[in-house]
C-alpha positions as CSV (number, residue, x, y, z in Angstrom):
1,L,-1.9,-7.0,13.7
2,N,-3.0,-8.6,17.0
3,K,-3.4,-5.8,18.8
4,Y,-6.3,-4.2,16.3
5,G,-9.1,-5.3,15.1
6,R,-10.7,-5.7,11.7
7,D,-12.9,-2.7,12.2
8,Y,-9.8,-0.2,12.3
9,K,-9.5,1.6,9.4
10,V,-5.4,1.3,7.3
11,I,-4.1,4.3,5.4
12,F,-0.8,4.3,3.7
13,I,0.6,7.4,2.7
14,G,3.6,7.6,0.2
15,D,5.0,6.7,-3.3
16,A,5.3,3.6,-3.6
17,M,8.3,4.0,-5.7
18,M,10.9,2.0,-4.0
19,A,13.4,-0.4,-5.8
20,P,11.1,-3.3,-6.6
21,Y,13.4,-6.1,-4.7
22,E,12.6,-3.4,-1.4
23,V,9.0,-4.8,-1.5
24,T,9.7,-8.5,-2.8
25,H,12.3,-9.8,-1.6
26,T,13.6,-11.5,1.5
27,G,16.5,-9.2,2.7
28,G,15.3,-6.3,0.5
29,S,14.9,-3.5,2.7
30,V,17.9,-1.4,2.5
31,E,18.6,-0.4,6.6
32,H,18.1,-3.8,7.6
33,W,17.6,-7.5,7.5
34,N,14.1,-8.8,7.4
35,D,13.4,-12.3,7.0
36,E,9.9,-11.7,4.9
37,A,9.8,-9.7,1.9
38,G,7.7,-6.4,2.6
39,A,4.8,-7.9,0.2
40,V,4.0,-10.3,2.5
41,W,3.4,-7.6,5.5
42,L,1.4,-5.7,3.0
43,Q,-1.0,-8.8,1.9
44,R,-0.8,-9.3,6.3
45,L,-2.3,-5.8,7.0
46,K,-4.9,-6.1,3.6
47,D,-6.0,-9.5,5.0
48,K,-6.3,-8.3,8.6
49,F,-8.2,-5.0,8.4
50,D,-11.6,-4.3,5.8
51,K,-10.8,-1.0,5.2
52,V,-7.3,-0.5,3.8
53,V,-6.3,2.4,1.3
54,W,-3.0,3.9,0.1
55,I,-2.8,7.4,-1.0
56,N,0.0,8.5,-3.0
57,P,1.7,12.1,-3.7
58,A,3.2,11.6,-6.9
59,P,1.4,12.2,-10.1
60,E,-1.0,9.6,-11.2
61,S,0.8,10.3,-15.1
62,H,3.9,8.7,-12.7
63,W,2.6,5.8,-11.6
64,G,3.2,3.2,-14.3
65,Q,2.3,-0.3,-14.0
66,G,5.3,-2.0,-13.1
67,G,8.3,-1.9,-10.3
68,S,7.0,-2.1,-6.6
69,L,4.2,0.4,-7.5
70,G,2.9,-2.6,-9.6
71,V,3.5,-5.0,-7.0
72,I,1.7,-2.8,-4.0
73,K,-1.6,-1.6,-6.3
74,Q,-2.2,-5.7,-7.1
75,I,-1.7,-6.0,-3.1
76,F,-4.4,-3.5,-2.7
77,E,-6.5,-4.6,-5.3
78,D,-6.3,-1.3,-7.1
79,E,-7.0,0.8,-3.8
80,M,-4.5,3.2,-4.5
81,Y,-5.7,6.7,-4.7
82,P,-3.7,10.3,-6.0
83,L,-3.3,12.4,-3.4
84,T,-5.7,15.1,-4.6
85,L,-9.3,16.7,-3.6
86,E,-10.7,13.6,-6.1
87,G,-8.5,11.0,-4.4
88,L,-9.3,11.9,-1.2
89,E,-13.0,12.0,-1.8
90,K,-13.1,8.6,-3.7
91,A,-10.5,7.0,-0.8
92,M,-12.5,8.2,2.0
93,K,-16.0,7.5,0.4
94,K,-14.5,3.7,0.0
95,M,-13.4,3.7,3.5
96,S,-16.7,4.6,4.6
97,R,-18.7,1.7,3.1
């Protein structure tokens, strides 16, 4: 976070469909202890960089509104796009503004 300037563009790619506690709870990581919840770090990245999007390879019809995906969509202020031609076009348009 300290190495790169606000002008860097950040693209996350993933389905965001982990157990909610992996994002929302301290110690929620399944592989190691985390002193801060993943949501804290995602928010820091969102706050630090002006242009951040999330590309989701899961079909949009599977996204739903709750769980970890809902938390991440809220942090990203609905800047989550499907991994489709249209979704990529929208994401890149957002990144180029």
